[in-house]
C-alpha positions in Angstrom: -12.9 36.1 -4.6 -11.4 35.6 -1.1 -14.8 35.7 0.6 -16.1 33.1 -1.8 -13.1 30.9 -1.0 -13.7 31.3 2.7 -17.3 30.3 2.3 -16.3 27.3 0.2 -13.6 26.4 2.8 -16.2 26.4 5.6 -18.2 23.7 3.6 -15.2 21.5 2.8 -14.7 18.2 4.5 -10.9 17.7 4.3 -10.9 14.1 5.6 -13.3 13.2 2.8 -11.1 14.8 0.3 -8.1 13.0 1.6 -10.0 9.7 1.4 -11.1 10.5 -2.1 -7.4 11.2 -3.1 -6.4 7.8 -1.6 -9.2 5.9 -3.4 -8.5 7.7 -6.7 -4.9 6.3 -6.5 -5.7 2.9 -5.0 -4.3 0.9 -7.9 -1.0 2.8 -7.7 -0.8 2.5 -3.9 -1.5 -1.2 -4.1 1.1 -1.6 -6.8 3.9 0.1 -4.9 3.0 -1.9 -1.8 3.2 -5.1 -3.9 6.6 -4.0 -5.3 7.8 -3.5 -1.7 6.7 -7.0 -0.8 8.2 -8.5 -3.9 11.5 -6.8 -2.8 11.2 -8.7 0.5 10.6 -5.6 2.6 8.0 -4.8 5.2 7.4 -1.8 7.4 10.2 -2.7 9.8 12.8 -3.7 7.2 13.4 -7.1 5.6 10.8 -9.9 5.7 11.7 -13.1 7.5 13.9 -15.7 5.9 12.3 -18.6 4.2 12.6 -22.0 5.9 15.2 -24.4 4.4 12.5 -26.3 2.5 10.9 -23.2 1.1 14.4 -21.9 0.2 14.9 -25.0 -1.9 11.6 -24.6 -3.6 12.1 -20.8 -4.1 15.5 -21.4 -5.6 13.8 -23.2 -8.4 11.2 -20.6 -8.9 11.3 -18.1 -11.8 8.9 -15.7 -10.1 11.1 -14.8 -7.1 12.3 -11.2 -7.1 13.2 -10.7 -3.5 16.3 -10.3 -1.5 17.5 -13.8 -1.0 16.6 -15.7 1.2 14.0 -13.3 2.6 10.3 -13.9 1.9 8.6 -12.1 -1.0 5.1 -13.5 -0.1 4.5 -14.5 -3.7 3.9 -18.1 -4.7 0.7 -18.3 -6.7 0.2 -14.5 -6.6 -3.3 -14.8 -5.0 -2.3 -13.0 -1.8 -0.9 -9.9 -3.6 -3.3 -10.0 -6.5 -6.2 -9.7 -4.0 -4.8 -6.7 -2.1 -6.8 -3.6 -1.7 -6.8 -0.3 0.1 -9.1 -0.1 3.1 -11.0 3.1 4.0 -8.5 3.9 6.8 -5.6 3.9 4.3 -4.2 0.5 5.3 -3.8 -2.5 3.1 -5.5 -5.9 3.2 -6.1 -8.9 1.0 -9.2 -11.0 0.4 -7.0 -14.1 -0.1 -7.9 -17.0 2.2 -4.4 -17.1 3.8 -4.2 -13.4 4.7 -5.1 -13.9 8.4 -2.6 -16.7 8.8 0.2 -14.7 7.1 -0.5 -11.7 9.4 -0.7 -14.0 12.4 2.6 -15.7 11.5 4.6 -12.8 10.3 2.9 -9.7 11.7 0.8 -6.9 10.3 3.9 -5.1 9.0 3.9 -7.3 6.0 1.0 -5.2 4.7 2.4 -1.9 5.8 4.6 0.5 3.8 8.2 1.1 4.7 9.4 4.8 4.6 10.3 4.7 0.9 7.0 3.2 -0.2 5.1 5.6 2.1 6.9 8.5 0.5 6.0 7.3 -3.0 2.4 6.9 -2.1 2.2 10.2 -0.2 3.6 12.2 -3.1 0.9 11.0 -5.5 -1.9 11.2 -3.0 -0.8 14.7 -1.7 -0.7 16.1 -5.2 -4.2 14.7 -5.9 -5.5 16.0 -2.6 -4.2 19.5 -3.2 -5.9 19.5 -6.7 -9.2 18.6 -5.0 -8.8 21.3 -2.3 -8.0 23.9 -5.0 -11.1 22.8 -7.0 -13.4 23.0 -3.9 -12.0 26.4 -2.9 -12.6 27.9 -6.3 -16.0 26.5 -7.2 
């Protein structure tokens, strides 16, 4: 049994298994990243504060869930609804304003903070270990 596992291990491509585990959990990873954004958090802490005009408009919004008056990057929902996981494990969005938002507020708006990263890692790691176990014991 051990010799068979050693032979199987020699054939395994661990980075591919890690990528498969991330892709298998893409919807969950995107969802927890969206939750972080809706809670006004980015990789470095809280998102910037809305401008006074935006604060006035947001105060009348029934969709705001953030930490007032910090941005939650949610107006129409297009930016967050079009988020996806890239092959390198980072997030992006196909929304037309994505590049402008990143340019204005930094790439950390699409990066997980420590608590979001921990949530994602726990799910991906579990799936990764299942795949490794399966490959070892073919």
